[in-house]
C-alpha positions, 0 to 999 in steps of 0.5 A, spaced: 810 716 638 816 719 635 818 716 628 824 711 627 830 714 626 834 712 620 840 708 623 843 706 617 851 707 618 854 713 614 860 712 610 865 717 609 863 723 606 855 722 608 853 728 611 846 728 615 841 733 613 841 736 620 849 737 619 848 740 613 842 745 615 847 748 621 853 749 616 849 753 611 846 752 604 850 748 599 851 750 591 846 745 589 841 749 594 843 756 592 841 753 585 834 750 587 830 756 586 832 757 579 831 750 577 824 750 580 823 756 575 826 753 569 822 746 570 815 750 571 816 754 565 817 748 561 811 745 564 807 751 562 810 751 555 808 744 554 801 745 556 800 751 552 804 747 546 802 740 547 794 740 545 796 744 538 801 739 536 797 733 538 791 736 534 796 737 528 798 730 528 791 728 529 789 732 523 795 730 518 794 722 520 791 718 515 788 711 515 787 706 510 780 703 508 778 699 502 772 702 498 766 698 495 770 698 488 776 694 491 780 701 491 785 702 497 784 709 499 787 713 504 783 718 508 784 723 514 783 719 521 779 725 523 774 727 518 770 733 519 768 736 512 765 731 507 760 731 501 756 725 498 755 725 490 751 720 486 744 718 488 743 716 495 750 718 498 747 724 501 742 720 504 746 715 507 750 720 510 744 723 514 742 716 516 749 716 520 747 722 523 753 726 520 749 732 517 754 737 521 760 734 517 756 736 510 759 742 506 756 742 500 750 738 496 749 737 489 744 741 485 738 737 486 738 737 493 737 745 492 732 745 487 727 739 489 726 738 497 721 733 497 726 727 499 725 725 506 732 727 508 732 734 506 725 735 509 728 732 516 734 737 515 732 743 510 739 746 512 742 741 507 739 745 501 742 752 503 749 749 503 753 751 497 752 747 490 758 742 488 755 741 481 749 737 478 746 730 480 749 724 479 757 726 481 757 733 482 763 737 478 770 737 480 772 744 481 766 745 485 767 740 490 774 742 491 772 749 492 769 746 499 775 743 501 772 736 503 776 731 507 773 725 503 768 724 498 763 719 498 760 717 491 755 712 489 753 708 482 760 709 480 766 706 477 773 705 480 776 709 474 771 714 475 773 715 482 780 715 481 779 720 476 776 725 480 781 724 486 786 726 481 783 732 479 781 734 486 786 731 490 781 729 495 780 722 497 774 718 494 770 713 497 766 708 492 759 706 496 755 700 493 748 703 495 745 696 496 738 694 498 733 692 503 732 685 499 737 680 497 743 685 497 741 688 504 748 685 507 751 690 502 747 696 505 750 694 511 757 694 509 756 701 506 753 703 512 759 700 516 764 703 511 762 710 512 761 709 519 768 708 520 770 714 516 766 718 519 767 716 526 760 713 526 761 706 528 756 706 533 750 709 529 751 704 523 750 698 528 744 702 531 741 703 525 743 696 522 739 693 528 733 697 527 732 695 520 733 688 522 728 688 528 723 692 523 724 687 518 723 681 523 717 684 526 714 684 519 715 677 518 712 675 524 706 679 523 705 675 516 708 668 518 703 662 516 698 666 512 694 661 507 694 662 500 687 662 500 687 668 505 692 672 500 689 677 496 692 678 489 695 685 489 698 690 483 702 696 485 702 701 479 705 708 478 712 706 481 717 711 480 723 709 476 728 714 473 722 719 474 714 718 474 710 713 471 703 711 470 699 705 472 702 700 467 709 701 471 710 696 476 716 692 480 715 685 480 719 685 487 716 691 490 720 690 497 714 693 501 709 688 499 714 682 499 716 684 506 709 682 508 708 676 504 703 679 499 701 676 493 704 680 487 701 679 480 707 681 477 712 677 481 713 672 475 716 678 470 723 678 474 726 682 479 727 689 476 722 694 474 717 693 469 712 696 464 707 692 462 701 692 457 694 694 459 691 687 456 696 684 462 693 688 467 686 686 465 688 679 465 690 679 472 684 683 474 687 684 481 683 684 488 687 690 490 691 696 487 696 700 490 699 706 487 705 710 488 703 717 489 709 720 486 706 718 479 698 719 482 696 724 476 699 719 471 695 713 474 689 717 474 689 719 467 690 712 465 684 710 470 680 714 465 680 709 460 674 705 459 677 699 460 680 700 466 673 701 469 672 694 469 678 692 474 675 689 480 679 693 484 677 699 481 669 697 481 670 695 489 674 701 491 680 698 493 685 702 490 690 705 496 695 710 495 703 709 498 708 714 499 713 714 493 720 711 495 724 711 488 726 718 488 734 719 487 734 712 488 731 708 494 729 711 500 729 706 505 725 709 511 719 710 506 720 702 504 719 700 511 713 705 512 709 703 506 710 696 508 706 697 515 701 700 511 700 695 506 700 690 511 694 694 515 690 694 508 691 686 507 691 683 514 688 688 519 687 683 524 695 682 524 696 689 524 691 691 529 696 695 534 699 699 528 697 706 526 701 707 519 702 714 520 705 714 527 709 708 525 711 712 519 714 717 523 717 712 528 721 709 522 723 716 519 725 718 526 729 712 527 733 713 520 733 721 519 732 724 527 726 727 525 718 725 524 717 727 517 710 724 515 706 730 515 711 733 510 710 727 505 703 728 506 704 735 504 708 734 498 705 727 495 699 725 499 699 720 505 696 713 506 689 712 504 684 710 499 683 713 493 676 715 492 672 712 486 671 719 483 679 720 483 680 713 479 675 714 473 668 712 471 
């Protein structure tokens, strides 16, 4: 079938296409090839220039965030280079799977590699130094040209001062904890996730923590008091290693499995007790933070501690240290599963504490590092009677 013809009536001056073709090219038709070439050149020029301009605009664009000191901070919309200063800042960056953005580390990360996040990512220790622990040094930080500085355990005034010295945005982070201030930790992860474009990763990790804490609670729910042995945790690290009389009344791994901590009445913070108090408590079980193990063993050589029930019965157990340049959250949860296995083996019958530790480390750090922790500190297990003294 032939197509319908246009039957619209022509007004004066209208020229049918066929008629134009028979009379030869008009001026417009003669210029058509030149116009086409010009248009093509514009397209090619835009294609070549456009992406570069777009990237430049993205690089220069800033967004405004409110940090955890209440400061309004303008940060690049796209952060590619970052440093973390202060205890735990680098750890949170690793938790958010942003190791590739880190351009420098504090000296402590280079001289002591026995924290799980450095074990999982040893390349961090090879990065340039940005100064000493607990805040770095302004000039060394500026040399690495980070887009953003994350800083924990600091004040708004200190952050303002560092930002003025370096010309680099400083975002203050509150490290939180896994106990009563867990929502503060989540706020920190979400804020850092926003700055680093790791929002999905932040939510993934928060979900994993919530599921893990809930699992521990389910396993230990409804245990009668008479079935809950008395427990003491010694050798707890606090700004360094300590011996047997160093404890934590709110020791989180024990609290997560509803353990009966004999030191619970001493308040929420770290505590140093006297030997008479420990002898009076005479706990059924003693857990030892392996970070202070050598100091604990020295203490246990004292004759009076040989009369402790837990020492006589061989019920001393080693835990992985987690207070090391502030709290290693993955290790807290790993220790909780081991404590649960010791206290209530039937409720944790399906749990292999070592395998569970690696699962947790992989969820937080991207790598299983339990064996590395064993090499550095020793792992989960009973401390032999011979280790514990007479």
